[in-house]
Structures are given as C-alpha cells and as structure tokens.
C-alpha positions as CSV (number, residue, x, y, z in Angstrom):
1,M,35.5,-17.6,-0.7
2,L,32.8,-14.6,-0.3
3,L,33.5,-11.2,-2.1
4,T,32.0,-8.0,-1.2
5,M,32.3,-5.8,-4.2
6,T,32.0,-2.3,-4.0
7,D,29.2,0.0,-6.3
8,S,32.2,1.0,-9.0
9,E,33.3,-2.9,-9.1
10,L,29.9,-3.9,-9.9
11,L,29.7,-1.1,-12.5
12,R,32.8,-2.1,-13.6
13,I,31.8,-5.9,-14.5
14,K,28.4,-5.0,-16.0
15,L,30.4,-2.7,-18.6
16,I,32.9,-5.3,-19.1
17,Q,29.7,-7.9,-19.7
18,D,28.2,-5.6,-22.1
19,I,31.3,-5.2,-24.2
20,C,31.6,-8.9,-24.0
21,D,28.1,-9.0,-25.2
22,K,28.7,-6.7,-28.1
23,R,26.3,-4.2,-26.4
24,L,29.1,-1.6,-26.0
25,T,32.6,-1.1,-27.6
26,G,35.7,-0.7,-25.4
27,V,36.4,2.6,-26.9
28,K,32.7,4.2,-26.2
29,A,33.0,2.6,-22.3
30,A,36.5,4.6,-22.1
31,R,34.8,7.8,-23.6
32,L,32.2,7.4,-21.0
33,R,34.7,7.9,-18.4
34,L,32.9,5.5,-15.9
35,L,35.8,3.1,-15.4
36,K,38.3,6.2,-15.8
37,L,40.5,3.9,-18.3
38,S,41.9,4.0,-21.5
39,P,40.4,2.0,-24.3
40,R,43.8,-0.2,-24.1
41,Q,43.1,-0.7,-20.5
42,V,39.7,-1.7,-21.1
43,Y,40.5,-3.9,-23.6
44,R,42.9,-5.7,-21.0
45,L,40.1,-6.1,-18.5
46,V,37.8,-7.6,-21.0
47,K,40.8,-10.2,-22.0
48,R,40.9,-11.1,-18.4
49,F,37.5,-11.2,-17.6
50,I,36.9,-13.6,-20.7
51,E,40.1,-15.8,-19.7
52,L,39.6,-15.8,-15.8
53,G,36.1,-14.8,-15.6
54,L,37.4,-12.0,-12.7
55,G,36.3,-8.1,-12.8
56,V,38.3,-7.4,-9.8
57,S,41.9,-6.9,-9.1
58,L,43.8,-10.4,-8.7
59,K,45.6,-8.9,-5.7
60,R,42.5,-8.8,-3.8
61,G,42.8,-10.4,-0.3
62,Q,46.6,-10.4,-0.3
63,P,48.8,-8.2,1.6
64,G,50.1,-5.4,-0.3
65,N,53.7,-4.9,-1.3
66,H,54.9,-2.7,1.5
67,C,53.5,-4.8,4.4
68,H,55.9,-6.0,6.8
69,D,55.7,-9.6,7.9
70,E,54.5,-10.8,11.0
71,I,57.9,-12.1,12.3
72,L,59.2,-8.3,12.3
73,K,56.3,-7.3,14.0
74,L,56.7,-10.2,16.7
75,Q,60.2,-9.5,16.9
76,T,59.8,-5.7,17.6
77,L,57.1,-6.5,20.1
78,A,59.6,-9.0,21.8
79,H,62.2,-6.0,21.9
80,E,59.6,-3.9,23.6
81,K,58.6,-6.6,26.3
82,L,62.3,-7.2,26.9
83,S,63.1,-3.6,27.5
84,E,59.8,-2.8,29.8
85,A,59.3,-6.1,31.6
86,H,62.9,-7.3,32.0
87,N,65.1,-4.1,31.7
88,I,67.0,-6.1,28.9
89,H,68.3,-3.5,26.0
90,V,69.6,-5.1,22.7
91,S,69.1,-4.0,19.4
92,V,66.1,-5.2,17.2
93,E,68.9,-6.6,14.7
94,T,70.4,-8.7,17.6
95,L,67.0,-10.2,18.5
96,R,66.3,-10.7,14.8
97,R,69.8,-12.8,14.8
98,W,68.8,-14.4,17.9
99,S,65.4,-15.7,16.7
100,M,67.1,-16.7,13.5
101,V,69.5,-19.2,15.4
102,S,66.3,-20.7,17.5
103,L,64.1,-21.3,14.3
C-alpha cells in the first residue's frame, strides 16, 4: 500500500528519527513546538516508531468512528427509490427489518 504523507507528517518522522538517533531529546522536540505535543506524547510516538516503524496514525486508511456503514446508506437509498419510483411509503426501520430477513 502506497502512503502519501503531508509535510507535517514528514517533519514528525524526521524529528522522531532524530530522537532515536540521539541527535535530539524528546523534551527539546516538545519545546520546539513543531510537533505541538507534550514530552510524554513525543516519547509515546518514539516508542511506537521503534516497535512498529510507524510515524503516522494507526487509524490511517480506516473509516472514522462516526461513519455509517454502507448497508444503512443503501437502505436509505432504497427507501428514497421506493417512495419516488413506486409510491410505496414505509419507514426506514421497516425497510431495515425486511432487508435483515432477506439476508
């Protein structure tokens, strides 16, 4: 998987690498305010970088916590189409129950 990184992510990785190579301390990196993190957060990032080799978020590429799943979107679309095209008016909840029975 190819990742494109922003300038701030590249800077973050460079600073973490400098900390790992002992050219910079985590406290000094936090004081520079380039990462906008506390020393504790910097050391946590360094630890994850050493263990996993990651300088970016572990949630990258995954859907957010507040995203609705595709089934709900399709049910809502099905509700709209039933109403518009066939003049059938049922609630979204009824449509959801019907689709669960058919699965």
